[in-house]
PDB file of N, CA, C and O in Angstrom:
ATOM      1  N   UNK A   1       0.889  -1.304  -0.026  1.00  0.00           N
ATOM      2  CA  UNK A   1      -0.123   0.013   0.090  1.00  0.00           C
ATOM      3  C   UNK A   1       0.859   1.200  -0.052  1.00  0.00           C
ATOM      4  O   UNK A   1       1.952   1.214   0.514  1.00  0.00           O
ATOM      5  N   UNK A   2       0.389   2.219  -0.864  1.00  0.00           N
ATOM      6  CA  UNK A   2       1.407   3.501  -0.816  1.00  0.00           C
ATOM      7  C   UNK A   2       0.604   4.308   0.161  1.00  0.00           C
ATOM      8  O   UNK A   2      -0.622   4.400   0.213  1.00  0.00           O
ATOM      9  N   UNK A   3       1.620   4.950   1.024  1.00  0.00           N
ATOM     10  CA  UNK A   3       0.988   6.131   2.073  1.00  0.00           C
ATOM     11  C   UNK A   3       0.860   7.189   0.908  1.00  0.00           C
ATOM     12  O   UNK A   3       1.310   7.070  -0.232  1.00  0.00           O
ATOM     13  N   UNK A   4       0.070   8.367   1.493  1.00  0.00           N
ATOM     14  CA  UNK A   4      -0.356   9.266   0.826  1.00  0.00           C
ATOM     15  C   UNK A   4       1.162  10.398   1.078  1.00  0.00           C
ATOM     16  O   UNK A   4       2.077  10.157   1.866  1.00  0.00           O
ATOM     17  N   UNK A   5       1.083  11.328   0.381  1.00  0.00           N
ATOM     18  CA  UNK A   5       2.152  12.053   0.209  1.00  0.00           C
ATOM     19  C   UNK A   5       2.163  13.388   0.925  1.00  0.00           C
ATOM     20  O   UNK A   5       3.196  14.038   1.086  1.00  0.00           O
ATOM     21  N   UNK A   6       0.836  13.809   1.393  1.00  0.00           N
ATOM     22  CA  UNK A   6       0.387  14.986   2.088  1.00  0.00           C
ATOM     23  C   UNK A   6      -0.882  14.820   2.803  1.00  0.00           C
ATOM     24  O   UNK A   6      -1.707  13.953   2.514  1.00  0.00           O
ATOM     25  N   UNK A   7      -1.022  15.746   3.819  1.00  0.00           N
ATOM     26  CA  UNK A   7      -2.543  15.385   4.489  1.00  0.00           C
ATOM     27  C   UNK A   7      -3.691  15.714   3.688  1.00  0.00           C
ATOM     28  O   UNK A   7      -3.658  16.844   3.200  1.00  0.00           O
ATOM     29  N   UNK A   8      -4.672  15.024   3.439  1.00  0.00           N
ATOM     30  CA  UNK A   8      -5.628  15.621   2.863  1.00  0.00           C
ATOM     31  C   UNK A   8      -7.026  15.212   3.685  1.00  0.00           C
ATOM     32  O   UNK A   8      -7.152  14.298   4.500  1.00  0.00           O
ATOM     33  N   UNK A   9      -7.807  15.946   3.331  1.00  0.00           N
ATOM     34  CA  UNK A   9      -9.265  16.029   3.894  1.00  0.00           C
ATOM     35  C   UNK A   9     -10.361  15.879   2.762  1.00  0.00           C
ATOM     36  O   UNK A   9     -10.457  16.807   1.958  1.00  0.00           O
ATOM     37  N   UNK A  10     -11.347  14.584   2.614  1.00  0.00           N
ATOM     38  CA  UNK A  10     -11.863  14.526   1.482  1.00  0.00           C
ATOM     39  C   UNK A  10     -13.284  15.153   2.056  1.00  0.00           C
ATOM     40  O   UNK A  10     -13.698  15.486   3.166  1.00  0.00           O
ATOM     41  N   UNK A  11     -13.870  15.134   0.550  1.00  0.00           N
ATOM     42  CA  UNK A  11     -15.313  15.831   1.064  1.00  0.00           C
ATOM     43  C   UNK A  11     -16.348  14.587   1.535  1.00  0.00           C
ATOM     44  O   UNK A  11     -16.108  13.452   1.123  1.00  0.00           O
ATOM     45  N   UNK A  12     -17.292  14.788   2.250  1.00  0.00           N
ATOM     46  CA  UNK A  12     -18.037  13.777   2.993  1.00  0.00           C
ATOM     47  C   UNK A  12     -18.588  13.182   1.755  1.00  0.00           C
ATOM     48  O   UNK A  12     -18.578  13.550   0.580  1.00  0.00           O
ATOM     49  N   UNK A  13     -19.125  12.037   2.437  1.00  0.00           N
ATOM     50  CA  UNK A  13     -20.125  11.095   1.320  1.00  0.00           C
ATOM     51  C   UNK A  13     -20.897  10.367   2.187  1.00  0.00           C
ATOM     52  O   UNK A  13     -20.260   9.682   2.987  1.00  0.00           O
ATOM     53  N   UNK A  14     -22.273  10.318   2.261  1.00  0.00           N
ATOM     54  CA  UNK A  14     -23.006  11.406   0.891  1.00  0.00           C
ATOM     55  C   UNK A  14     -23.041  12.431   1.405  1.00  0.00           C
ATOM     56  O   UNK A  14     -22.918  12.484   2.629  1.00  0.00           O
ATOM     57  N   UNK A  15     -23.251  13.800   0.505  1.00  0.00           N
ATOM     58  CA  UNK A  15     -23.319  14.753   0.888  1.00  0.00           C
ATOM     59  C   UNK A  15     -24.327  15.734  -0.157  1.00  0.00           C
ATOM     60  O   UNK A  15     -23.811  16.175  -1.184  1.00  0.00           O
ATOM     61  N   UNK A  16     -25.516  15.993   0.098  1.00  0.00           N
ATOM     62  CA  UNK A  16     -26.159  16.236   1.627  1.00  0.00           C
ATOM     63  C   UNK A  16     -26.443  14.769   2.203  1.00  0.00           C
ATOM     64  O   UNK A  16     -26.714  13.828   1.457  1.00  0.00           O
ATOM     65  N   UNK A  17     -26.365  14.665   3.473  1.00  0.00           N
ATOM     66  CA  UNK A  17     -26.765  13.285   4.114  1.00  0.00           C
ATOM     67  C   UNK A  17     -27.798  13.478   5.205  1.00  0.00           C
ATOM     68  O   UNK A  17     -28.228  14.576   5.558  1.00  0.00           O
ATOM     69  N   UNK A  18     -28.140  12.356   5.684  1.00  0.00           N
ATOM     70  CA  UNK A  18     -29.382  12.406   6.652  1.00  0.00           C
ATOM     71  C   UNK A  18     -29.500  11.014   6.828  1.00  0.00           C
ATOM     72  O   UNK A  18     -29.768  10.170   5.974  1.00  0.00           O
ATOM     73  N   UNK A  19     -29.220  10.832   8.300  1.00  0.00           N
ATOM     74  CA  UNK A  19     -28.661  11.523   9.384  1.00  0.00           C
ATOM     75  C   UNK A  19     -26.926  11.098   9.656  1.00  0.00           C
ATOM     76  O   UNK A  19     -26.201  11.690  10.454  1.00  0.00           O
ATOM     77  N   UNK A  20     -26.530  10.002   8.830  1.00  0.00           N
ATOM     78  CA  UNK A  20     -25.114   9.972   8.879  1.00  0.00           C
ATOM     79  C   UNK A  20     -24.299   9.685   7.429  1.00  0.00           C
ATOM     80  O   UNK A  20     -24.660   9.067   6.428  1.00  0.00           O
ATOM     81  N   UNK A  21     -23.042  10.400   7.741  1.00  0.00           N
ATOM     82  CA  UNK A  21     -22.228  10.520   6.661  1.00  0.00           C
ATOM     83  C   UNK A  21     -20.816   9.920   7.103  1.00  0.00           C
ATOM     84  O   UNK A  21     -20.546   9.676   8.279  1.00  0.00           O
ATOM     85  N   UNK A  22     -20.061   9.736   6.175  1.00  0.00           N
ATOM     86  CA  UNK A  22     -18.597   9.441   5.981  1.00  0.00           C
ATOM     87  C   UNK A  22     -17.545  10.456   5.644  1.00  0.00           C
ATOM     88  O   UNK A  22     -17.592  11.042   4.562  1.00  0.00           O
ATOM     89  N   UNK A  23     -16.410  10.739   6.695  1.00  0.00           N
ATOM     90  CA  UNK A  23     -15.403  11.508   6.315  1.00  0.00           C
ATOM     91  C   UNK A  23     -14.211  10.911   6.409  1.00  0.00           C
ATOM     92  O   UNK A  23     -13.743  10.362   7.406  1.00  0.00           O
ATOM     93  N   UNK A  24     -13.637  11.050   5.148  1.00  0.00           N
ATOM     94  CA  UNK A  24     -12.316  10.269   4.930  1.00  0.00           C
ATOM     95  C   UNK A  24     -10.925  11.464   4.889  1.00  0.00           C
ATOM     96  O   UNK A  24     -10.966  12.623   4.476  1.00  0.00           O
ATOM     97  N   UNK A  25      -9.896  10.807   5.393  1.00  0.00           N
ATOM     98  CA  UNK A  25      -8.655  11.674   5.278  1.00  0.00           C
ATOM     99  C   UNK A  25      -7.455  10.929   5.187  1.00  0.00           C
ATOM    100  O   UNK A  25      -7.313   9.743   5.483  1.00  0.00           O
ATOM    101  N   UNK A  26      -6.606  11.711   4.760  1.00  0.00           N
ATOM    102  CA  UNK A  26      -5.131  10.604   4.590  1.00  0.00           C
ATOM    103  C   UNK A  26      -3.812  11.339   5.381  1.00  0.00           C
ATOM    104  O   UNK A  26      -3.867  12.533   5.088  1.00  0.00           O
ATOM    105  N   UNK A  27      -2.904  11.135   6.076  1.00  0.00           N
ATOM    106  CA  UNK A  27      -1.966  11.633   6.559  1.00  0.00           C
ATOM    107  C   UNK A  27      -0.675  10.658   6.191  1.00  0.00           C
ATOM    108  O   UNK A  27      -0.810   9.435   6.233  1.00  0.00           O
ATOM    109  N   UNK A  28       0.404  11.189   5.879  1.00  0.00           N
ATOM    110  CA  UNK A  28       1.516  10.857   5.020  1.00  0.00           C
ATOM    111  C   UNK A  28       2.464  10.111   6.505  1.00  0.00           C
ATOM    112  O   UNK A  28       3.297   9.235   6.275  1.00  0.00           O
ATOM    113  N   UNK A  29       2.208  10.575   7.926  1.00  0.00           N
ATOM    114  CA  UNK A  29       3.180  10.015   8.554  1.00  0.00           C
ATOM    115  C   UNK A  29       2.058   9.829   9.984  1.00  0.00           C
ATOM    116  O   UNK A  29       0.873  10.160  10.007  1.00  0.00           O
ATOM    117  N   UNK A  30       2.840   9.218  11.079  1.00  0.00           N
ATOM    118  CA  UNK A  30       1.955   8.796  12.435  1.00  0.00           C
ATOM    119  C   UNK A  30       1.912  10.557  12.929  1.00  0.00           C
ATOM    120  O   UNK A  30       2.941  11.211  13.095  1.00  0.00           O
ATOM    121  N   UNK A  31       0.583  11.085  13.100  1.00  0.00           N
ATOM    122  CA  UNK A  31       0.503  12.297  13.709  1.00  0.00           C
ATOM    123  C   UNK A  31      -0.643  12.582  14.780  1.00  0.00           C
ATOM    124  O   UNK A  31      -1.636  11.900  14.529  1.00  0.00           O
ATOM    125  N   UNK A  32      -0.754  13.198  15.630  1.00  0.00           N
ATOM    126  CA  UNK A  32      -1.766  13.675  16.305  1.00  0.00           C
ATOM    127  C   UNK A  32      -2.798  14.334  15.402  1.00  0.00           C
ATOM    128  O   UNK A  32      -2.473  15.192  14.582  1.00  0.00           O
ATOM    129  N   UNK A  33      -3.910  13.961  15.550  1.00  0.00           N
ATOM    130  CA  UNK A  33      -4.997  14.542  14.513  1.00  0.00           C
ATOM    131  C   UNK A  33      -6.426  14.757  15.378  1.00  0.00           C
ATOM    132  O   UNK A  33      -6.883  13.986  16.221  1.00  0.00           O
ATOM    133  N   UNK A  34      -6.889  15.792  15.006  1.00  0.00           N
ATOM    134  CA  UNK A  34      -8.175  16.407  15.671  1.00  0.00           C
ATOM    135  C   UNK A  34      -9.231  16.649  14.286  1.00  0.00           C
ATOM    136  O   UNK A  34      -9.018  17.386  13.323  1.00  0.00           O
ATOM    137  N   UNK A  35     -10.031  16.060  14.456  1.00  0.00           N
ATOM    138  CA  UNK A  35     -11.263  16.040  13.380  1.00  0.00           C
ATOM    139  C   UNK A  35     -12.456  16.509  14.171  1.00  0.00           C
ATOM    140  O   UNK A  35     -12.908  15.839  15.099  1.00  0.00           O
ATOM    141  N   UNK A  36     -12.972  17.692  13.790  1.00  0.00           N
ATOM    142  CA  UNK A  36     -14.229  18.109  14.710  1.00  0.00           C
ATOM    143  C   UNK A  36     -15.317  18.836  13.842  1.00  0.00           C
ATOM    144  O   UNK A  36     -15.031  19.329  12.751  1.00  0.00           O
ATOM    145  N   UNK A  37     -16.374  18.870  14.293  1.00  0.00           N
ATOM    146  CA  UNK A  37     -17.560  19.460  13.318  1.00  0.00           C
ATOM    147  C   UNK A  37     -17.883  20.314  14.268  1.00  0.00           C
ATOM    148  O   UNK A  37     -17.857  20.122  15.484  1.00  0.00           O
ATOM    149  N   UNK A  38     -18.330  21.701  13.417  1.00  0.00           N
ATOM    150  CA  UNK A  38     -18.843  23.075  14.109  1.00  0.00           C
ATOM    151  C   UNK A  38     -20.274  23.415  13.252  1.00  0.00           C
ATOM    152  O   UNK A  38     -20.427  22.854  12.167  1.00  0.00           O
ATOM    153  N   UNK A  39     -20.957  24.023  13.583  1.00  0.00           N
ATOM    154  CA  UNK A  39     -21.919  24.624  13.106  1.00  0.00           C
ATOM    155  C   UNK A  39     -21.859  25.927  12.628  1.00  0.00           C
ATOM    156  O   UNK A  39     -20.785  26.510  12.776  1.00  0.00           O
ATOM    157  N   UNK A  40     -22.763  26.503  12.096  1.00  0.00           N
ATOM    158  CA  UNK A  40     -22.643  27.698  10.761  1.00  0.00           C
ATOM    159  C   UNK A  40     -22.407  29.299  11.856  1.00  0.00           C
ATOM    160  O   UNK A  40     -22.330  30.492  11.562  1.00  0.00           O
ATOM    161  N   UNK A  41     -22.356  28.582  13.098  1.00  0.00           N
ATOM    162  CA  UNK A  41     -22.192  29.896  14.136  1.00  0.00           C
ATOM    163  C   UNK A  41     -20.747  29.757  14.869  1.00  0.00           C
ATOM    164  O   UNK A  41     -20.294  30.591  15.654  1.00  0.00           O
ATOM    165  N   UNK A  42     -20.115  28.573  14.478  1.00  0.00           N
ATOM    166  CA  UNK A  42     -18.668  28.310  14.897  1.00  0.00           C
ATOM    167  C   UNK A  42     -18.678  27.386  16.147  1.00  0.00           C
ATOM    168  O   UNK A  42     -17.624  26.956  16.616  1.00  0.00           O
ATOM    169  N   UNK A  43     -19.592  27.165  16.541  1.00  0.00           N
ATOM    170  CA  UNK A  43     -19.888  26.049  17.708  1.00  0.00           C
ATOM    171  C   UNK A  43     -19.451  24.816  17.584  1.00  0.00           C
ATOM    172  O   UNK A  43     -20.119  24.180  16.768  1.00  0.00           O
ATOM    173  N   UNK A  44     -18.454  24.130  18.151  1.00  0.00           N
ATOM    174  CA  UNK A  44     -18.033  22.786  18.029  1.00  0.00           C
ATOM    175  C   UNK A  44     -19.356  21.988  18.342  1.00  0.00           C
ATOM    176  O   UNK A  44     -19.937  22.367  19.358  1.00  0.00           O
ATOM    177  N   UNK A  45     -20.092  20.660  17.451  1.00  0.00           N
ATOM    178  CA  UNK A  45     -20.807  19.997  17.819  1.00  0.00           C
ATOM    179  C   UNK A  45     -20.242  18.642  18.029  1.00  0.00           C
ATOM    180  O   UNK A  45     -20.900  17.811  18.655  1.00  0.00           O
ATOM    181  N   UNK A  46     -19.158  18.378  17.588  1.00  0.00           N
ATOM    182  CA  UNK A  46     -18.725  17.112  17.714  1.00  0.00           C
ATOM    183  C   UNK A  46     -17.292  17.080  17.331  1.00  0.00           C
ATOM    184  O   UNK A  46     -16.662  17.753  16.516  1.00  0.00           O
ATOM    185  N   UNK A  47     -16.845  15.859  18.354  1.00  0.00           N
ATOM    186  CA  UNK A  47     -14.961  15.779  17.928  1.00  0.00           C
ATOM    187  C   UNK A  47     -15.351  14.195  17.502  1.00  0.00           C
ATOM    188  O   UNK A  47     -16.032  13.345  18.075  1.00  0.00           O
ATOM    189  N   UNK A  48     -14.707  14.190  16.408  1.00  0.00           N
ATOM    190  CA  UNK A  48     -14.732  12.911  16.218  1.00  0.00           C
ATOM    191  C   UNK A  48     -13.279  12.070  15.742  1.00  0.00           C
ATOM    192  O   UNK A  48     -13.297  11.023  15.094  1.00  0.00           O
ATOM    193  N   UNK A  49     -12.220  12.665  16.142  1.00  0.00           N
ATOM    194  CA  UNK A  49     -11.124  12.417  16.074  1.00  0.00           C
ATOM    195  C   UNK A  49     -10.323  12.945  16.942  1.00  0.00           C
ATOM    196  O   UNK A  49     -10.239  14.138  16.649  1.00  0.00           O
ATOM    197  N   UNK A  50      -9.555  12.665  18.038  1.00  0.00           N
ATOM    198  CA  UNK A  50      -8.917  13.453  18.818  1.00  0.00           C
ATOM    199  C   UNK A  50      -7.498  12.489  19.410  1.00  0.00           C
ATOM    200  O   UNK A  50      -7.501  12.084  20.572  1.00  0.00           O
ATOM    201  N   UNK A  51      -6.359  12.200  18.493  1.00  0.00           N
ATOM    202  CA  UNK A  51      -5.426  11.351  19.171  1.00  0.00           C
ATOM    203  C   UNK A  51      -4.785  10.909  17.659  1.00  0.00           C
ATOM    204  O   UNK A  51      -5.183  11.056  16.503  1.00  0.00           O
ATOM    205  N   UNK A  52      -3.613  10.304  18.262  1.00  0.00           N
ATOM    206  CA  UNK A  52      -2.528   9.907  17.135  1.00  0.00           C
ATOM    207  C   UNK A  52      -3.172   8.488  16.297  1.00  0.00           C
ATOM    208  O   UNK A  52      -3.655   7.451  16.752  1.00  0.00           O
ATOM    209  N   UNK A  53      -2.994   8.846  15.200  1.00  0.00           N
ATOM    210  CA  UNK A  53      -3.341   8.190  13.908  1.00  0.00           C
ATOM    211  C   UNK A  53      -1.914   7.836  13.428  1.00  0.00           C
ATOM    212  O   UNK A  53      -0.906   8.539  13.500  1.00  0.00           O
ATOM    213  N   UNK A  54      -2.066   6.452  12.867  1.00  0.00           N
ATOM    214  CA  UNK A  54      -0.963   5.882  11.907  1.00  0.00           C
ATOM    215  C   UNK A  54      -1.136   6.436  10.605  1.00  0.00           C
ATOM    216  O   UNK A  54      -2.271   6.708  10.215  1.00  0.00           O
ATOM    217  N   UNK A  55       0.108   6.682   9.717  1.00  0.00           N
ATOM    218  CA  UNK A  55      -0.110   7.107   8.323  1.00  0.00           C
ATOM    219  C   UNK A  55      -1.011   6.415   7.644  1.00  0.00           C
ATOM    220  O   UNK A  55      -1.366   5.374   8.197  1.00  0.00           O
ATOM    221  N   UNK A  56      -1.541   6.684   6.523  1.00  0.00           N
ATOM    222  CA  UNK A  56      -2.498   6.047   5.619  1.00  0.00           C
ATOM    223  C   UNK A  56      -3.682   6.775   5.493  1.00  0.00           C
ATOM    224  O   UNK A  56      -3.573   7.970   5.767  1.00  0.00           O
ATOM    225  N   UNK A  57      -5.099   6.264   5.056  1.00  0.00           N
ATOM    226  CA  UNK A  57      -6.173   6.829   4.503  1.00  0.00           C
ATOM    227  C   UNK A  57      -7.096   6.101   5.884  1.00  0.00           C
ATOM    228  O   UNK A  57      -7.196   4.890   6.083  1.00  0.00           O
ATOM    229  N   UNK A  58      -7.685   7.161   6.701  1.00  0.00           N
ATOM    230  CA  UNK A  58      -8.732   7.059   7.525  1.00  0.00           C
ATOM    231  C   UNK A  58     -10.140   7.556   7.152  1.00  0.00           C
ATOM    232  O   UNK A  58     -10.317   8.617   6.554  1.00  0.00           O
ATOM    233  N   UNK A  59     -11.285   6.606   7.597  1.00  0.00           N
ATOM    234  CA  UNK A  59     -12.593   6.808   7.611  1.00  0.00           C
ATOM    235  C   UNK A  59     -13.269   6.864   8.767  1.00  0.00           C
ATOM    236  O   UNK A  59     -13.271   5.915   9.551  1.00  0.00           O
ATOM    237  N   UNK A  60     -13.964   8.077   9.004  1.00  0.00           N
ATOM    238  CA  UNK A  60     -14.690   8.252  10.510  1.00  0.00           C
ATOM    239  C   UNK A  60     -16.232   8.790  10.008  1.00  0.00           C
ATOM    240  O   UNK A  60     -16.406   9.795   9.319  1.00  0.00           O
ATOM    241  N   UNK A  61     -17.309   7.889  10.513  1.00  0.00           N
ATOM    242  CA  UNK A  61     -18.429   7.932  10.194  1.00  0.00           C
ATOM    243  C   UNK A  61     -18.920   8.988  11.383  1.00  0.00           C
ATOM    244  O   UNK A  61     -18.453   8.909  12.520  1.00  0.00           O
ATOM    245  N   UNK A  62     -19.933  10.011  10.996  1.00  0.00           N
ATOM    246  CA  UNK A  62     -20.610  10.842  11.930  1.00  0.00           C
ATOM    247  C   UNK A  62     -22.059  10.755  11.999  1.00  0.00           C
ATOM    248  O   UNK A  62     -22.689  10.559  10.960  1.00  0.00           O
ATOM    249  N   UNK A  63     -22.651  10.877  13.108  1.00  0.00           N
ATOM    250  CA  UNK A  63     -24.099  10.579  12.991  1.00  0.00           C
ATOM    251  C   UNK A  63     -24.594  11.893  13.531  1.00  0.00           C
ATOM    252  O   UNK A  63     -24.224  12.297  14.634  1.00  0.00           O
ATOM    253  N   UNK A  64     -25.635  12.734  12.574  1.00  0.00           N
ATOM    254  CA  UNK A  64     -26.038  13.794  13.139  1.00  0.00           C
ATOM    255  C   UNK A  64     -27.399  13.971  13.542  1.00  0.00           C
ATOM    256  O   UNK A  64     -28.009  15.039  13.500  1.00  0.00           O
ATOM    257  N   UNK A  65     -27.954  12.598  14.032  1.00  0.00           N
ATOM    258  CA  UNK A  65     -29.565  12.321  14.223  1.00  0.00           C
ATOM    259  C   UNK A  65     -29.919  13.604  15.079  1.00  0.00           C
ATOM    260  O   UNK A  65     -30.986  14.178  14.865  1.00  0.00           O
ATOM    261  N   UNK A  66     -28.874  14.150  16.229  1.00  0.00           N
ATOM    262  CA  UNK A  66     -29.504  14.997  17.344  1.00  0.00           C
ATOM    263  C   UNK A  66     -29.362  16.417  16.755  1.00  0.00           C
ATOM    264  O   UNK A  66     -29.797  17.307  17.484  1.00  0.00           O
ATOM    265  N   UNK A  67     -28.834  16.797  15.569  1.00  0.00           N
ATOM    266  CA  UNK A  67     -28.649  17.945  14.825  1.00  0.00           C
ATOM    267  C   UNK A  67     -29.499  18.210  14.044  1.00  0.00           C
ATOM    268  O   UNK A  67     -30.086  17.382  13.346  1.00  0.00           O
ATOM    269  N   UNK A  68     -29.788  20.056  14.056  1.00  0.00           N
ATOM    270  CA  UNK A  68     -30.625  20.281  13.017  1.00  0.00           C
ATOM    271  C   UNK A  68     -30.196  20.250  12.019  1.00  0.00           C
ATOM    272  O   UNK A  68     -28.983  20.176  11.822  1.00  0.00           O
ATOM    273  N   UNK A  69     -31.219  20.307  10.953  1.00  0.00           N
ATOM    274  CA  UNK A  69     -30.880  20.444   9.233  1.00  0.00           C
ATOM    275  C   UNK A  69     -30.125  21.731   9.055  1.00  0.00           C
ATOM    276  O   UNK A  69     -30.524  22.748   9.622  1.00  0.00           O
ATOM    277  N   UNK A  70     -28.843  21.737   8.146  1.00  0.00           N
ATOM    278  CA  UNK A  70     -28.176  22.777   8.005  1.00  0.00           C
ATOM    279  C   UNK A  70     -26.826  22.586   7.362  1.00  0.00           C
ATOM    280  O   UNK A  70     -26.526  21.499   6.868  1.00  0.00           O
ATOM    281  N   UNK A  71     -25.844  23.818   7.355  1.00  0.00           N
ATOM    282  CA  UNK A  71     -24.932  23.634   6.970  1.00  0.00           C
ATOM    283  C   UNK A  71     -23.692  23.405   8.071  1.00  0.00           C
ATOM    284  O   UNK A  71     -23.659  24.143   9.055  1.00  0.00           O
ATOM    285  N   UNK A  72     -22.733  22.432   7.900  1.00  0.00           N
ATOM    286  CA  UNK A  72     -21.905  22.333   8.846  1.00  0.00           C
ATOM    287  C   UNK A  72     -20.475  22.165   8.519  1.00  0.00           C
ATOM    288  O   UNK A  72     -20.184  21.604   7.463  1.00  0.00           O
ATOM    289  N   UNK A  73     -19.510  22.610   9.350  1.00  0.00           N
ATOM    290  CA  UNK A  73     -18.251  22.526   8.457  1.00  0.00           C
ATOM    291  C   UNK A  73     -17.219  21.588   9.366  1.00  0.00           C
ATOM    292  O   UNK A  73     -17.195  21.683  10.593  1.00  0.00           O
ATOM    293  N   UNK A  74     -16.621  20.944   8.842  1.00  0.00           N
ATOM    294  CA  UNK A  74     -15.489  20.024   9.521  1.00  0.00           C
ATOM    295  C   UNK A  74     -14.021  20.174   9.331  1.00  0.00           C
ATOM    296  O   UNK A  74     -13.612  20.448   8.202  1.00  0.00           O
ATOM    297  N   UNK A  75     -13.323  20.048  10.153  1.00  0.00           N
ATOM    298  CA  UNK A  75     -12.170  20.564  10.122  1.00  0.00           C
ATOM    299  C   UNK A  75     -11.215  19.511  10.842  1.00  0.00           C
ATOM    300  O   UNK A  75     -11.513  18.933  11.887  1.00  0.00           O
ATOM    301  N   UNK A  76      -9.989  19.336  10.117  1.00  0.00           N
ATOM    302  CA  UNK A  76      -8.981  18.676  10.492  1.00  0.00           C
ATOM    303  C   UNK A  76      -7.747  19.299  10.815  1.00  0.00           C
ATOM    304  O   UNK A  76      -7.376  20.169  10.027  1.00  0.00           O
ATOM    305  N   UNK A  77      -6.934  19.022  11.922  1.00  0.00           N
ATOM    306  CA  UNK A  77      -5.708  19.420  12.117  1.00  0.00           C
ATOM    307  C   UNK A  77      -5.016  18.144  12.389  1.00  0.00           C
ATOM    308  O   UNK A  77      -5.244  17.252  13.206  1.00  0.00           O
ATOM    309  N   UNK A  78      -3.946  18.326  11.322  1.00  0.00           N
ATOM    310  CA  UNK A  78      -2.711  17.106  11.690  1.00  0.00           C
ATOM    311  C   UNK A  78      -1.692  17.869  11.715  1.00  0.00           C
ATOM    312  O   UNK A  78      -1.897  18.824  10.966  1.00  0.00           O
ATOM    313  N   UNK A  79      -0.366  17.936  12.370  1.00  0.00           N
ATOM    314  CA  UNK A  79       0.740  18.613  12.343  1.00  0.00           C
ATOM    315  C   UNK A  79       0.385  20.229  12.414  1.00  0.00           C
ATOM    316  O   UNK A  79      -0.385  20.855  13.142  1.00  0.00           O
ATOM    317  N   UNK A  80       1.236  20.618  11.392  1.00  0.00           N
ATOM    318  CA  UNK A  80       0.963  21.791  10.934  1.00  0.00           C
ATOM    319  C   UNK A  80      -0.285  22.342  10.146  1.00  0.00           C
ATOM    320  O   UNK A  80      -0.479  23.506   9.796  1.00  0.00           O
ATOM    321  N   UNK A  81      -1.073  21.262   9.951  1.00  0.00           N
ATOM    322  CA  UNK A  81      -2.005  21.449   8.641  1.00  0.00           C
ATOM    323  C   UNK A  81      -3.493  21.414   9.103  1.00  0.00           C
ATOM    324  O   UNK A  81      -3.930  20.471   9.762  1.00  0.00           O
ATOM    325  N   UNK A  82      -4.085  22.246   8.812  1.00  0.00           N
ATOM    326  CA  UNK A  82      -5.601  22.478   8.876  1.00  0.00           C
ATOM    327  C   UNK A  82      -6.369  22.678   7.704  1.00  0.00           C
ATOM    328  O   UNK A  82      -5.956  23.430   6.821  1.00  0.00           O
ATOM    329  N   UNK A  83      -7.372  22.119   7.616  1.00  0.00           N
ATOM    330  CA  UNK A  83      -8.124  22.043   6.561  1.00  0.00           C
ATOM    331  C   UNK A  83      -9.637  21.975   6.952  1.00  0.00           C
ATOM    332  O   UNK A  83     -10.022  21.188   7.817  1.00  0.00           O
ATOM    333  N   UNK A  84     -10.541  22.879   6.246  1.00  0.00           N
ATOM    334  CA  UNK A  84     -12.116  22.843   6.476  1.00  0.00           C
ATOM    335  C   UNK A  84     -12.657  22.645   5.393  1.00  0.00           C
ATOM    336  O   UNK A  84     -12.109  22.758   4.296  1.00  0.00           O
ATOM    337  N   UNK A  85     -13.976  22.276   5.636  1.00  0.00           N
ATOM    338  CA  UNK A  85     -14.953  21.526   4.368  1.00  0.00           C
ATOM    339  C   UNK A  85     -16.187  21.524   4.857  1.00  0.00           C
ATOM    340  O   UNK A  85     -16.418  21.301   6.046  1.00  0.00           O
ATOM    341  N   UNK A  86     -17.063  21.768   4.005  1.00  0.00           N
ATOM    342  CA  UNK A  86     -18.734  22.575   4.266  1.00  0.00           C
ATOM    343  C   UNK A  86     -19.172  20.925   3.967  1.00  0.00           C
ATOM    344  O   UNK A  86     -18.659  20.104   3.207  1.00  0.00           O
ATOM    345  N   UNK A  87     -20.582  20.788   5.091  1.00  0.00           N
ATOM    346  CA  UNK A  87     -21.565  19.384   4.475  1.00  0.00           C
ATOM    347  C   UNK A  87     -22.656  19.858   4.955  1.00  0.00           C
ATOM    348  O   UNK A  87     -22.645  20.756   5.798  1.00  0.00           O
ATOM    349  N   UNK A  88     -23.800  19.299   4.466  1.00  0.00           N
ATOM    350  CA  UNK A  88     -24.804  19.903   4.638  1.00  0.00           C
ATOM    351  C   UNK A  88     -25.594  18.191   5.120  1.00  0.00           C
ATOM    352  O   UNK A  88     -25.511  17.028   4.723  1.00  0.00           O
ATOM    353  N   UNK A  89     -26.374  18.987   6.235  1.00  0.00           N
ATOM    354  CA  UNK A  89     -27.462  17.952   6.648  1.00  0.00           C
ATOM    355  C   UNK A  89     -28.910  18.284   6.599  1.00  0.00           C
ATOM    356  O   UNK A  89     -29.330  19.218   7.283  1.00  0.00           O
ATOM    357  N   UNK A  90     -29.788  17.515   5.762  1.00  0.00           N
ATOM    358  CA  UNK A  90     -30.968  17.749   5.482  1.00  0.00           C
ATOM    359  C   UNK A  90     -31.992  16.631   6.021  1.00  0.00           C
ATOM    360  O   UNK A  90     -31.855  15.464   5.657  1.00  0.00           O
ATOM    361  N   UNK A  91     -32.799  16.934   6.710  1.00  0.00           N
ATOM    362  CA  UNK A  91     -33.600  15.877   7.394  1.00  0.00           C
ATOM    363  C   UNK A  91     -35.104  16.183   6.733  1.00  0.00           C
ATOM    364  O   UNK A  91     -36.073  15.497   7.058  1.00  0.00           O
TER     365      UNK A  91
END
């Protein structure tokens, strides 16, 4: 298996979603990773990953059954890398 050459945060699938979606990210080396979900006001509504992950491709499931419909942001932080993507919950 070839390791990724850089940190990547992929678009969640499916998007829009109800109530669960998958978020995939790739890291080239073992790193401390934080993956969080925020509402449009910037309030954190979920922490999906907060710990060390091995190099490779990782998939996390997000269950938003207790959240309202709307646009949410998900942010990865791994080493010095930060990226934010949007996703839409439609109930």
